C-alpha positions in Angstrom: -80.7 67.8 -11.9 -80.6 71.5 -10.7 -77.5 73.7 -10.8 -77.1 73.8 -7.0 -76.6 70.0 -7.0 -73.9 70.2 -9.7 -72.0 72.8 -7.8 -72.1 70.8 -4.6 -70.5 67.8 -6.4 -67.5 69.6 -7.9 -65.3 69.5 -4.8 -65.8 65.7 -4.8 -64.3 65.4 -8.3 -61.4 67.6 -7.3 -60.6 65.3 -4.3 -60.8 62.3 -6.5 -58.2 63.7 -8.9 -56.0 64.5 -5.9 -56.2 60.9 -4.6 -55.3 59.6 -8.0 -52.3 61.9 -8.2 -51.1 60.7 -4.8 -51.4 57.1 -5.9 -49.3 57.8 -9.0 -46.7 59.5 -6.9 -46.5 56.5 -4.5 -45.9 54.1 -7.4 -43.2 56.3 -8.8 -41.5 56.4 -5.4 -41.6 52.6 -5.2 -40.0 52.2 -8.6 -37.4 54.7 -7.7 -36.7 52.8 -4.4 -36.4 49.5 -6.3 -33.9 51.0 -8.7 -31.9 52.4 -5.8 -32.0 49.0 -4.1 -30.5 47.4 -7.2 -27.8 49.9 -7.2 -27.0 49.0 -3.6 -26.6 45.2 -4.3 -23.1 43.6 -4.7 -21.9 42.8 -8.2 -20.1 39.8 -9.5 -18.6 39.1 -12.9 -16.2 36.7 -14.7 -16.2 34.0 -17.3 -15.1 30.7 -15.7 -13.3 28.2 -18.0 -15.7 25.3 -18.9 -13.0 22.7 -19.6 -10.3 21.1 -17.5 -7.7 18.4 -18.3 -6.6 15.5 -16.1 -3.3 16.3 -14.4 -3.5 20.0 -15.2 -4.4 22.7 -12.7 -7.7 24.5 -13.1 -8.3 28.0 -11.6 -11.0 30.7 -11.8 -11.5 33.8 -9.6 -14.5 36.1 -10.1 -14.5 39.9 -9.8 -16.9 41.2 -7.2 -17.6 44.4 -5.3 -20.1 45.8 -2.9 -21.4 49.4 -2.3 -20.4 51.4 0.7 -17.1 49.4 0.9 -19.0 46.5 2.5 -17.0 43.2 2.9 -17.9 40.6 0.3 -17.8 36.9 1.0 -18.4 34.0 -1.4 -20.2 30.7 -1.5 -20.6 27.9 -4.1 -23.2 25.3 -5.1 -22.3 22.0 -6.7 -18.5 22.4 -6.2 -16.6 19.6 -8.2 -15.2 17.0 -5.9 -11.6 17.5 -7.2 -11.7 21.3 -6.5 -11.3 23.6 -3.5 -13.1 26.9 -3.0 -12.1 30.1 -1.2 -15.0 31.9 0.7 -12.9 35.0 0.9 -11.9 35.4 -2.7 -14.3 33.1 -4.6 -11.4 31.3 -6.2 -12.3 27.8 -7.5 -9.2 25.7 -8.2 -7.9 22.1 -8.3 -6.3 19.4 -10.4 -8.6 16.6 -11.6 -7.4 13.0 -11.9 -8.4 10.3 -14.3 -11.2 9.2 -11.9 -12.8 12.7 -12.4 -13.2 12.6 -16.2 -16.8 13.8 -17.0 -19.1 16.8 -16.6 -19.5 18.8 -13.4 -22.6 20.9 -13.9 -24.9 23.6 -12.4 -22.0 25.2 -10.6 -23.0 28.6 -9.1 -20.7 31.1 -7.4 -22.4 33.7 -5.3 -21.1 37.0 -3.8 -22.7 38.3 -0.7 -22.4 41.4 1.5 -24.2 42.2 4.8 -27.5 42.9 3.1 -27.8 41.2 -0.3 -26.2 38.8 -2.8 -25.5 38.3 -6.5 -24.6 35.2 -8.5 -22.8 34.3 -11.7 -24.9 32.2 -14.1 -24.7 28.5 -13.5 -21.9 26.8 -15.5 -20.4 23.4 -16.3 -16.8 22.2 -16.2 -16.0 19.2 -18.5 -12.9 17.2 -17.4 -11.1 15.5 -20.3 -8.4 12.9 -20.2 -4.9 14.2 -20.7 -3.0 13.5 -23.9 -0.8 10.4 -23.3 -2.5 9.7 -20.0 -5.6 7.9 -21.1 -6.6 4.4 -19.9 -4.9 3.0 -23.0 -1.4 3.9 -21.7 -1.2 3.1 -18.0 2.2 2.4 -16.3 3.6 -1.1 -16.6 4.7 -3.3 -13.7 6.3 -6.8 -13.7 8.2 -9.2 -11.6 8.0 -12.6 -9.8 8.2 -12.2 -6.0 9.6 -15.1 -4.0 6.7 -16.9 -2.2 8.6 -18.4 0.7 11.4 -17.4 3.1 13.0 -19.2 6.0 12.7 -17.5 9.3 16.0 -15.7 10.1 16.8 -15.3 6.4 16.4 -12.0 4.5 13.6 -11.6 2.0 13.7 -9.0 -0.8 11.7 -8.2 -4.0 11.7 -5.1 -6.2 9.4 -5.0 -9.2 10.3 -3.5 -12.6 8.0 -0.6 -13.6 7.9 2.0 -16.4 5.5 4.6 -17.8 4.9 5.0 -21.5 4.6 8.8 -21.1 7.8 9.1 -19.0 5.9 10.2 -15.9 7.3 9.9 -12.4 6.1 6.7 -10.6 5.2 5.9 -7.0 4.3 2.6 -5.4 1.9 1.3 -2.8 1.3 -2.1 -1.1 -1.7 -3.8 0.3 -1.5 -6.4 3.1 2.2 -5.8 3.8 3.7 -8.5 6.1 4.3 -7.1 9.6 8.0 -8.1 9.4 8.6 -6.3 6.1 9.4 -2.7 5.0 8.2 -1.1 1.8 9.6 1.7 -0.4 7.1 3.9 -2.1 9.8 5.2 -4.5 11.1 1.8 -5.7 8.3 -0.7 -4.8 10.9 -2.8 -2.9 9.5 -5.2 -0.3 12.1 -6.4 2.2 12.7 -7.7 5.7 13.8 -10.6 7.8 11.1 -12.6 9.6 11.8 -14.3 12.9 10.7 -17.7 14.1 7.8 -16.0 16.0 6.5 -14.9 12.5 6.3 -18.3 10.9 3.1 -18.5 8.8 1.6 -17.4 5.5 1.1 -13.8 4.6 -1.5 -13.7 1.8 -3.1 -11.4 -0.8 -0.1 -9.0 -1.0 -0.6 -6.5 -3.9 2.0 -4.1 -5.1 0.7 -1.2 -7.2 2.4 1.5 -9.3 0.9 4.9 -10.2 1.9 7.7 -12.6 -0.5 10.1 -10.9 -3.1 9.5 -13.6 -3.4 5.7 -14.0 -2.3 2.6 -12.0 -1.2 -0.9 -12.6 -0.7 -3.8 -10.1 1.0 -7.1 -9.8 -1.1 -10.2 -9.3 -1.7 -10.8 -5.6 0.8 -13.2 -4.0 1.6 -14.8 -0.7 4.8 -15.3 1.3 5.1 -18.4 3.5 7.6 -18.0 6.3 8.9 -21.4 7.3 10.8 -22.6 10.4 14.5 -23.2 9.8 15.5 -26.8 9.5 17.8 -27.7 12.4 20.6 -30.2 11.8 20.3 -32.9 14.4 23.5 -34.7 15.3 24.4 -37.1 18.0 27.1 -39.4 19.2 27.6 -43.1 20.2 30.0 -44.4 22.8 31.3 -47.9 22.3 32.9 -50.2 24.9 34.6 -53.5 24.4 36.9 -56.0 26.1 40.4 -56.2 24.8 41.4 -59.7 23.4 44.2 -61.7 25.1 44.5 -64.7 22.7 44.9 -65.4 19.1 42.3 -67.6 17.4 44.5 -70.7 17.9 44.6 -70.1 21.7 48.1 -68.7 21.8 48.7 -65.6 23.8 48.2 -62.3 21.9 51.4 -60.4 22.3 51.4 -58.0 19.3 48.0 -56.2 19.7 48.3 -52.7 18.0 44.7 -51.3 18.3 41.1 -51.4 17.0 39.1 -50.6 13.8 35.6 -49.5 14.5 33.2 -50.0 11.6 29.8 -48.3 11.5 27.0 -47.3 9.1 23.2 -46.9 8.8 22.8 -50.5 7.7 23.8 -53.5 9.7 24.9 -55.3 6.5 27.0 -52.3 5.3 29.3 -50.8 7.8 31.0 -48.5 5.3 32.6 -46.0 7.8 35.7 -46.8 9.8 37.7 -45.2 12.5 41.1 -46.5 13.8 41.9 -46.5 17.5 45.7 -47.0 17.6 45.9 -47.7 21.3 46.2 -51.4 22.3 44.9 -50.8 25.8 41.8 -48.8 24.8 38.4 -50.3 25.6 36.0 -47.4 24.8 35.6 -44.8 22.1 33.0 -42.1 21.2 32.0 -41.4 17.6 30.4 -37.9 17.1 28.6 -35.9 14.4 26.1 -38.7 13.7 23.0 -37.4 11.8 19.5 -38.5 12.7 19.3 -42.2 11.9 19.8 -45.6 13.3 23.5 -46.4 13.3 25.2 -49.9 13.6 28.6 -50.5 15.0 31.2 -53.3 15.1 34.8 -53.6 16.3 37.8 -55.5 15.0 41.2 -55.7 16.7 44.4 -55.6 14.7 48.0 -56.6 15.3 51.3 -54.8 14.6 51.5 -56.7 11.3 48.0 -55.4 10.3 46.2 -58.6 10.7 42.5 -58.0 11.8 40.4 -60.2 13.9 36.8 -61.1 13.1 34.0 -58.5 13.6 32.5 -58.3 17.1 28.8 -58.5 17.7 27.0 -55.6 15.9 25.4 -53.0 18.2 23.1 -50.0 17.2 22.0 -46.6 18.4 19.2 -44.3 17.1 20.0 -40.6 16.8 16.9 -38.4 16.9 
């Protein structure tokens, strides 16, 4: 190769070095921009508690900021069912119940501004049963509710309940009769059914809760029965006044009549005296539902009775 050819190629090498230098400058600028971009992202920090206790409040609020005083909002993934979350502060809070015992995992809280976001590492909250509030020590409820009531009469039942841990109790009822009222503070079921509410009200369940655990009475029914009405009636008797003695002589000393009656024709055990000689009719009242039998005897001023008249009867329904 001659020298002229070598000289002709030297500018080409110089241009190649220039292109490589430009490429290196561009890569450096990209790295610098990425670093600047990271500096412009919002930041979030904090160490959320990873345990919670039944009946005890849980709370965690992260610390977050954004460059250029941009507004930060928050979001959450896999929020526990017993907790609430604030999108303006990022606060996660709540009070788990006995039904929430277990692990709530892969919870992620994210801070976001207008342009970018940042998240805390995923975490888990383990809910443990409260001391003295486990399933081995629920509240206790007892009592024997009346299972019938007569329409028009008051009904009342209040269970006896207590909690081993001394917690406050509240009550609830299922299938409450429409005519009854219920107290959530005492568990009292009370009311007065009407005759329009005669029937059976079944599967009534009274439950007590201490806020952690519950206990219930065995289901029961209340039969509302119609009142038993007392049926009474009366019987009016008539007779002809006697005018002679049994020997045919005139009856001159008639004093009155004894009316005998009862629910058996052979046993007229009740008696009423009619002390008027001229009387020929009398009404006996307050007779209960039955067939009643009646007979009449006249008596003289000396107390002598005649024989019994024919026996009549009347049915009271």
